[in-house]
C-alpha positions as CSV (number, residue, x, y, z in Angstrom):
1,M,125.6,140.8,19.0
2,A,121.9,139.9,18.2
3,L,119.0,138.3,19.9
4,D,117.4,135.2,18.6
5,P,114.9,136.1,15.9
6,R,113.0,132.7,16.5
7,P,109.2,133.2,17.3
8,E,108.1,133.4,20.7
9,P,106.8,130.5,22.1
10,S,103.1,130.5,23.2
11,P,102.0,131.3,26.4
12,G,101.2,127.8,27.2
13,N,104.5,126.7,26.7
14,L,106.3,129.4,28.4
15,R,107.4,127.5,31.5
16,E,109.4,124.9,29.3
17,A,110.9,127.4,27.1
18,P,114.7,128.2,27.6
19,A,114.0,131.9,27.7
20,T,111.5,131.7,30.6
21,S,114.0,129.1,32.6
22,L,116.6,131.6,32.0
23,L,114.4,134.6,33.2
24,Y,113.4,132.6,36.4
25,L,117.1,132.0,37.0
26,L,118.0,135.4,36.6
27,F,115.4,136.5,39.0
28,A,116.3,134.1,41.5
29,S,119.8,135.4,41.1
30,T,118.6,139.2,41.8
31,G,117.2,137.9,45.1
32,A,120.6,136.6,46.2
33,A,122.3,139.6,44.9
34,I,120.2,142.1,46.7
35,V,121.1,140.8,50.3
36,I,124.7,141.3,49.3
37,P,124.8,144.9,51.0
38,G,122.9,143.8,54.2
39,T,124.7,140.2,54.6
40,L,128.1,141.6,54.0
41,L,127.7,144.8,55.8
42,S,129.8,144.1,58.7
43,S,132.7,143.2,56.2
44,L,132.2,146.2,54.0
45,L,132.0,148.6,57.2
46,L,135.3,147.2,58.1
47,R,137.0,147.5,54.9
48,W,135.9,151.2,54.5
49,S,135.7,152.1,58.2
50,L,132.0,153.5,57.8
51,N,129.8,154.6,60.6
52,D,126.1,153.6,60.7
53,A,125.0,157.0,59.0
54,Q,127.6,156.2,56.2
55,A,126.4,152.7,56.0
56,G,122.9,154.0,55.4
57,L,124.1,156.3,52.6
58,L,125.7,153.0,51.2
59,F,122.2,151.4,51.2
60,F,120.6,154.8,49.9
61,C,123.1,154.8,46.8
62,F,122.2,151.1,46.2
63,F,118.3,151.6,46.3
64,V,118.5,155.1,44.7
65,G,120.4,153.1,41.8
66,S,117.7,150.7,41.9
67,S,115.0,153.3,41.3
68,A,116.8,154.7,38.7
69,G,117.3,151.3,37.1
70,A,113.3,151.0,37.3
71,L,113.1,154.2,35.2
72,L,115.7,153.1,32.6
73,S,113.7,149.9,31.9
74,R,112.7,151.2,28.3
75,G,112.9,150.2,24.9
76,R,113.0,146.7,24.0
77,L,112.7,144.7,27.2
78,A,114.9,141.9,25.9
79,W,118.0,144.3,25.5
80,S,117.1,146.0,28.7
81,I,117.3,142.5,30.6
82,V,120.7,142.1,29.2
83,R,121.8,145.7,29.9
84,G,120.6,145.3,33.7
85,T,122.8,142.0,34.1
86,V,125.8,143.6,32.7
87,L,125.7,146.5,34.9
88,T,124.9,144.6,38.0
89,A,128.0,142.4,37.2
90,A,130.2,145.5,37.0
91,G,128.8,147.2,39.8
92,I,129.6,144.0,42.3
93,A,133.3,143.7,40.5
94,L,133.8,147.4,41.2
95,L,133.0,146.6,45.0
96,S,135.8,144.2,45.4
97,A,138.4,147.2,44.3
98,A,136.8,150.3,45.3
99,S,138.0,153.0,47.6
100,R,136.1,154.4,50.4
101,L,134.5,157.3,48.3
102,G,134.4,154.9,45.2
103,A,132.4,152.3,47.2
104,F,129.3,154.7,47.0
105,A,129.6,154.9,43.3
106,A,130.0,151.1,42.9
107,M,126.9,150.5,44.9
108,L,125.0,153.1,42.9
109,L,125.9,151.4,39.7
110,F,125.2,147.8,41.3
111,G,121.7,149.2,42.3
112,V,121.0,150.4,38.8
113,G,121.8,147.1,37.3
114,L,119.5,145.3,39.6
115,G,116.7,147.7,39.2
116,I,117.0,147.5,35.1
117,A,117.2,143.9,35.4
118,M,114.5,143.2,38.0
119,T,112.0,145.7,36.3
120,S,112.5,144.4,32.7
121,I,111.7,140.9,33.8
122,S,108.7,141.8,35.7
123,L,107.3,144.0,32.8
124,F,108.3,141.1,30.3
125,Q,106.4,138.6,32.2
126,S,103.5,140.8,32.8
127,R,102.9,141.7,29.4
128,R,103.3,137.9,28.5
129,R,100.7,136.6,31.0
130,P,98.1,139.4,31.2
131,N,95.3,137.2,32.3
132,I,97.2,135.8,35.3
133,R,99.2,138.8,36.1
134,V,98.8,138.8,39.9
135,A,99.8,135.1,39.9
136,E,102.8,135.6,37.8
137,M,104.1,138.5,39.9
138,T,103.7,136.4,42.8
139,R,105.4,133.6,41.1
140,L,108.5,135.7,40.1
141,N,108.8,137.1,43.7
142,L,108.6,133.8,45.0
143,I,111.4,132.8,42.8
144,W,113.1,135.9,43.9
145,A,112.7,134.9,47.7
146,V,114.1,131.8,46.9
147,G,117.4,133.6,45.9
148,A,117.2,135.8,49.0
149,V,116.7,132.8,51.2
150,S,119.9,131.0,49.8
151,G,121.9,134.1,49.7
152,P,123.0,134.9,53.3
153,A,124.3,131.4,54.1
154,M,126.4,131.3,50.8
155,L,127.7,134.7,51.2
156,L,128.6,134.5,54.8
157,H,130.1,131.0,54.5
158,G,131.9,132.0,51.2
159,V,133.6,135.0,53.0
160,A,134.5,132.9,55.9
161,R,136.0,130.2,53.8
162,W,137.6,132.2,51.1
163,N,137.5,136.0,51.4
164,L,135.2,139.1,50.5
165,N,136.8,139.5,47.0
166,A,136.4,136.0,45.9
167,V,132.5,136.1,46.8
168,L,132.2,139.3,45.0
169,W,134.0,138.3,41.7
170,A,132.2,134.9,41.8
171,A,128.6,137.0,41.9
172,A,129.8,139.2,39.0
173,A,130.8,136.4,36.9
174,E,127.2,134.9,37.4
175,F,125.5,138.0,36.2
176,L,127.8,138.3,33.4
177,L,127.2,134.6,32.3
178,C,123.6,135.1,32.6
179,G,123.9,138.3,30.4
180,V,125.7,136.2,27.7
181,I,123.0,133.5,27.7
182,A,120.2,136.2,27.4
183,T,121.4,137.4,24.1
184,I,121.2,134.0,22.8
185,V,117.9,132.5,24.1
186,L,115.5,135.5,24.7
187,P,113.0,136.2,21.8
188,S,113.4,139.2,19.6
189,S,109.7,139.8,19.5
190,E,108.3,142.1,22.0
191,P,105.3,141.1,24.3
192,Q,102.3,143.4,23.7
193,R,102.1,146.3,26.1
194,P,98.9,146.5,28.2
195,D,96.5,149.1,28.0
196,A,96.8,152.4,29.8
197,T,93.9,152.0,31.8
198,L,91.2,148.9,32.5
199,P,87.7,149.3,33.8
200,M,87.7,149.7,37.4
201,E,85.4,146.6,37.7
202,Q,88.3,144.7,36.6
203,M,90.3,145.4,39.9
204,S,89.6,143.2,42.9
205,I,90.0,146.3,45.4
206,R,87.9,149.1,44.3
207,D,89.7,151.9,45.6
208,A,91.7,155.0,44.3
209,P,95.2,153.9,42.7
210,W,96.9,156.3,44.8
211,K,96.2,154.5,48.0
212,L,97.8,151.2,46.2
213,L,100.8,153.2,45.2
214,A,101.2,155.0,48.7
215,M,101.4,151.1,50.0
216,V,104.3,150.3,47.6
217,P,107.2,152.2,49.1
218,L,106.1,151.2,52.4
219,A,106.1,147.6,51.6
220,T,109.6,147.7,49.7
221,G,111.1,150.1,52.4
222,L,110.0,147.5,55.3
223,E,111.7,144.6,53.3
224,A,114.8,146.6,52.3
225,G,115.1,148.1,56.0
226,I,114.7,144.8,57.9
227,G,116.8,142.9,55.2
228,A,119.6,145.6,55.2
229,W,120.3,145.9,59.0
230,L,119.2,142.4,60.5
231,A,122.9,140.8,59.9
232,A,124.4,143.9,61.6
233,Y,122.0,144.0,64.2
234,S,122.3,140.3,65.2
235,R,126.3,140.6,65.3
236,R,126.0,143.7,67.6
237,E,123.7,141.8,70.1
238,G,126.6,139.0,70.4
239,M,125.3,136.5,68.1
240,L,128.1,134.1,66.6
241,L,128.2,133.6,62.7
242,A,125.7,130.5,62.8
243,A,123.2,132.5,64.8
244,T,123.4,135.4,62.5
245,I,122.8,133.3,59.5
246,S,119.9,131.6,61.2
247,T,118.4,134.8,62.0
248,V,118.8,136.5,58.7
249,T,117.8,133.2,56.8
250,C,114.6,133.2,59.0
251,F,113.5,136.5,57.7
252,W,113.9,135.5,54.0
253,L,112.5,132.2,54.7
254,G,109.2,133.8,56.1
255,L,109.3,135.9,53.2
256,L,109.6,132.9,50.8
257,L,106.7,130.8,52.9
258,S,104.4,133.7,52.6
259,R,104.9,134.1,49.0
260,L,104.6,130.5,48.4
261,V,101.1,130.5,49.9
262,Q,100.4,133.6,47.9
263,S,101.3,131.9,44.7
264,I,98.6,128.9,45.3
265,P,96.0,129.4,42.2
266,G,93.2,131.5,43.3
267,F,94.7,132.2,46.8
268,A,95.9,135.9,45.8
269,A,92.5,136.9,44.3
270,K,90.3,135.3,46.9
271,F,92.1,136.5,50.2
272,Q,93.7,139.8,49.1
273,R,91.9,141.9,51.3
274,H,92.8,139.8,54.3
275,T,96.5,139.6,53.0
276,L,96.4,143.4,53.1
277,R,95.2,143.7,56.6
278,L,96.9,140.8,58.1
279,S,100.5,141.3,56.8
280,P,101.3,144.6,58.4
281,I,100.1,143.3,61.9
282,L,102.7,140.3,61.4
283,M,105.2,142.8,60.6
284,I,104.4,144.9,63.7
285,A,104.5,141.8,66.0
286,G,107.8,140.6,64.4
287,T,109.5,143.8,64.5
288,A,108.4,144.5,68.3
289,L,109.7,141.0,69.2
290,L,113.2,141.8,67.5
291,L,113.5,144.9,69.4
292,A,112.1,143.8,72.8
293,F,114.1,140.4,73.1
294,A,117.2,141.5,71.6
295,H,119.6,139.2,73.6
296,I,117.3,136.1,73.3
297,Q,118.4,134.3,70.3
298,L,115.1,132.4,69.6
299,A,113.0,135.4,70.1
300,V,114.9,137.4,67.6
301,A,114.7,134.3,65.1
302,A,110.9,134.3,65.8
303,G,110.6,137.9,65.1
304,A,112.6,137.8,62.1
305,L,110.4,134.8,60.6
306,L,107.2,136.9,61.4
307,A,108.4,140.0,59.8
308,G,109.4,137.9,57.0
309,L,105.7,136.3,56.7
310,G,104.2,139.8,56.9
311,V,106.1,141.6,54.6
312,G,106.4,138.6,51.8
313,P,103.0,139.0,50.0
314,L,102.6,142.5,50.1
315,Y,104.7,143.9,47.2
316,P,103.9,141.2,44.6
317,L,99.9,141.5,45.6
318,I,100.1,145.4,45.5
319,L,102.4,145.3,42.1
320,G,99.9,143.0,40.3
321,L,96.8,145.2,41.3
322,V,98.8,148.4,40.1
323,L,99.7,146.7,36.9
324,D,96.4,145.8,36.1
325,R,95.7,149.5,35.6
326,G,98.5,149.9,33.2
327,E,102.2,150.2,33.5
328,A,102.2,154.1,34.1
329,R,105.7,154.7,32.9
330,N,107.1,152.4,35.7
331,L,105.6,154.6,38.2
332,V,105.1,151.5,40.7
333,F,108.7,150.6,40.2
334,L,109.7,154.1,41.0
335,A,107.6,154.4,44.1
336,G,109.1,151.0,45.2
337,G,112.7,152.2,44.8
338,I,111.8,155.2,46.9
339,G,110.8,153.3,49.7
340,S,113.6,150.7,49.6
341,S,116.1,153.4,49.7
342,T,114.8,155.9,52.2
343,L,114.0,153.3,55.1
344,P,117.6,151.9,55.3
345,L,118.8,155.3,55.1
346,L,116.7,156.6,58.1
347,T,117.5,153.7,60.1
348,G,121.2,154.3,59.8
349,I,121.1,157.8,60.6
350,V,118.9,157.3,63.7
351,S,121.2,154.7,64.6
352,D,124.3,156.8,64.2
353,R,122.7,159.7,66.2
354,T,121.5,157.7,69.1
355,G,124.5,155.4,69.2
356,S,121.7,152.3,69.1
357,L,120.7,150.3,66.2
358,T,117.8,149.0,68.6
359,I,116.6,152.5,68.3
360,G,117.3,152.7,64.7
361,L,115.0,149.8,64.0
362,T,112.1,151.7,65.3
363,I,111.9,153.2,61.9
364,P,110.8,150.0,60.4
365,L,108.4,149.3,63.4
366,V,106.8,153.0,62.7
367,A,106.5,152.2,58.9
368,S,104.7,148.9,59.7
369,I,102.0,150.9,61.9
370,A,101.5,153.2,58.9
371,M,101.1,150.4,56.6
372,A,98.5,148.7,58.6
373,L,96.5,151.9,59.0
374,L,96.6,152.5,55.3
375,A,95.8,148.9,54.6
376,I,92.6,149.1,56.7
377,D,91.8,152.4,54.9
378,A,92.5,151.2,51.3
379,T,90.3,147.9,51.8
380,R,87.3,149.6,53.7
381,V,85.4,149.6,50.6
382,R,83.5,146.3,50.1
383,L,84.9,144.1,47.5
384,S,82.7,143.1,45.0
385,E,83.0,140.4,42.3
386,A,83.4,141.3,38.9
387,S,80.3,140.7,36.7
388,P,80.1,140.5,32.9
389,K,78.9,143.6,31.3
390,R,75.7,143.6,29.5
C-alpha cells in the first residue's frame, strides 16, 4: 500500500483538491463519531448493566484513548491519518460484540483512533496553511460541528429503526472506507513543520502560554461533559425520543452556529478577546438553565443551545493561538484530552454517589465558572496590534 506520489497542490487550490475534500469529510465523520458514546449511552448502559460511575469510567477510557491518540500522531501525518481511521473503525466494530469488561477496552481503542485521526488532520492543515492557522482551525472545527449536529438524530433514529449493532457496523464501515481512500488521495509530501517558537508580537493575546494551555482542558472538558451526559439527562427527566433528539441537537447546533460565526474572515482575530470572555458566561447561563428548569422541555432546549453557543468557539480559538507558538510535541492536544476525559468521569462519579445526574452536572457548571475567571485573567493584558519590525 503506497500513498500517491503526486506533488502536493498549492495552498490556493487546496479547497478543490481531492485530498482536502477527504480530510474535511473525515473530520466531519469524527464529529459524528465522537457523539456516539453520549448519544447511545442509554442503550450501552442497558446492554452492559452499568451504573453512572461505570458509565463515567467508560467515557474516561474513551477520552483517555483520545489523549493517547494525540500523542501517537507522530511521523508522517498522511500515514497517521490512515492509521487513525483504521483504529477508529476497529474500536467501533468491537463495541458491537464486546462483553461488559471488553467494552472498556473497545472504547479505549475507539478513542485512540479518533484522537490520532483528529490530531493528525489538525496538524496537517495547520502546517499547510500557517498564514491563516486560526481561521483554518475554526473551519475544521466548524466542519467537525456539522458532523456532531447530524450525529445524534442519525444514531437515535438508526437504533430505533434497526438496532444498535447495525448502527455501529455502519459507522465502522464508513471509517474503514475513508482509510482506504486516504491511502490513494493523500499526498506523500509532508507539510513543513512550523518553527518551535514565534515572536510574542505575533500573538493576538500577549500573555504567558500557560494561561492559554490551562484553558484548553476546560474548553474540551465542558464540551465533552455536556455532550456526553445530555441525552441521558433528558431521558431521565422524562423526555420522549423526539424531545431528547431536539435537546441534544440544540447543544450541537449552538456549537455549530458559534463556530460558523467564528469562521467569518477576520472575525476570530478581531473579537477574540470578547469571545474568550463572553463564551464562558453563556456556558454558565446555559448550564444553570439546564439544571434549574429540568422538567421544562423548552427551557432545557434553550439551556442546551446557550451551552453550545458558549463552548463552540473556545477550543478552535485557543488551539489556533497556541499552535501559533509551535506544536510543542502535541501538548495542546494532550491538554485537551485530559479535560475531555476528566469532566465526564467526575460527572458520572458525582451522579452515582448522590443518586442524581442533576447534581452530577454541577461539575460542568463549576468548570464554566473557572473558565470565566481564567478568561478574564488571560485577557486582562491590553491587546495591541502587531506592528512591522524596523
